[in-house]
C-alpha positions, 0 to 999 in steps of 0.5 A: 726726826728725834726731839731734843730729849730723846737725842739726849737720853740716847746719847746718855744711855750710850755714854753710860754703857760705854763708862760701864764697859771701860769700868767692867775692863778695869775691874777685870784687870784689877782683879787678876794676880799680876805675876812678873816673869823673867823671859826664860818662863815666857812658854812655861808660864801659861801651863802653870797659870792654867794648872793654878787657876783651875785648882784655885779659881784664881785668874792671873795676868803674866807680865814678861821681860828681863829679871832686871827690868822687871825689878826696876819697874817694881822699885818704881812702884809697879803694881805686881804681886809676885816676881818670878826672877832668872836669878836670886840677885834681884829677888834678894835686892827686893828683899833687902829693900823691904818690897817682899813679904818673905825671903826669896824661894828658889823655885828651879835651877835653870839649864843653859843651852846652845841653839841654832837654826842653821843645819850646817852648824853644830850647836857646841862650843867650838862652833863659836870660833868657826868662820861659818859663825859670824854672829852669837846671840846672848842675853844682855848680862846687865839685865838678863841672868841668862846672859850672865851664865852665857858670858861665863861660859864664854870666859870659862872657855877662853874665848872672850877676846876672840868672840868680842865682835861676834856677840849680839845682845838681846834685852832679855832671853826673849829677844835673844830667842827672836834673833836665833828664830829669825837667823839674824844670828848664826846661833845663841845662848838660851834657856833649855825651857824654850827648845822644850816647848810645844811652840819650839820643839823640833826647831833647829838643833840644840845642846846643853852647855856643860854646867861646870862652865857657869854658876848654878842658875838658882831661880828665885820667887818673891811675894811682893808687897805692892797690892795688900789685897792680893797677898793671900792670893799671891802666897797661894800661887808661891805655895803652888810654885813649890809644890810637886804639882808645880815642880812636875810642870817645871821639870817637864820644861827642862828646869832642875829642882836640885843642883 
C-alpha cells in the first residue's frame, strides 16, 4: 500500500497537471482574436479566417449570432475585438457610443435570395401567395438586418397583409436557414452567401431578389476597444477584409464590393 506521503504527492501532482491544463486552455482562448460575426457570414468566415491566419500567424475565434444580439453583448462588455455586422446601423451605434477605434468600414454588400427545398415550389415572389406555401421564413427584423430587407421586399410588393400569418421569424439568418433546411417552412429569405457555400451548394432551388425592392445592404465592420492587447491584430484583420485577397473570397460567396 502507498504511504500517506506518497498518496499526497500523487494527489498533488494530479491536481497540478489538471490546473496546468486548465490554465493552458484558458490561455489559448485568451490568445485568439475574437471576431463577432453576423450569421450571414457563417460559411464564408472559416475561409477568410484560415487565409488570414496563414498570412499573419494570428489565430482567430469566430462568434456567430444576429447583428443585434452581438451588439447588445458588446454594449454589456463582451470581450470581442471586431464586429462584422450585416448592416451599418449597429457598427454606427457602437462608434457613436465610443466603443470603437475608428468609424465603420463597409466590407461588402449583401444579396437577398428566396430559397426552397420543395421541388414543387418556385423560388419567386409570386409563390409567396400560393396555396402551396403555408410558412415563409425570414430573419427577425428587430435583430437581423436580412430580416429588415426581407420585410422591405414584402412591403414593396404589397403583400404584407396577405402574408402576415405565413411569416415565421428566425432570431438570425442562421436559424432562418435551419427552418428552410428542415422543411419546417416552404421557403424563406436568406443571404446568397449561404447557397454559394460548399455545404449548401446544390440543395434546393433559389433565386435572387430584385435589388430595387430593398435598400442597399451595406455591411459594416468596426474594431472594438474592449481588449487593448489585441487592437493591433484586430486592425490587421480589418485591413485584410478590405484587401483584394479578402474581397476575392467575399465575392466568391456572392457578396458585392460596390452597390
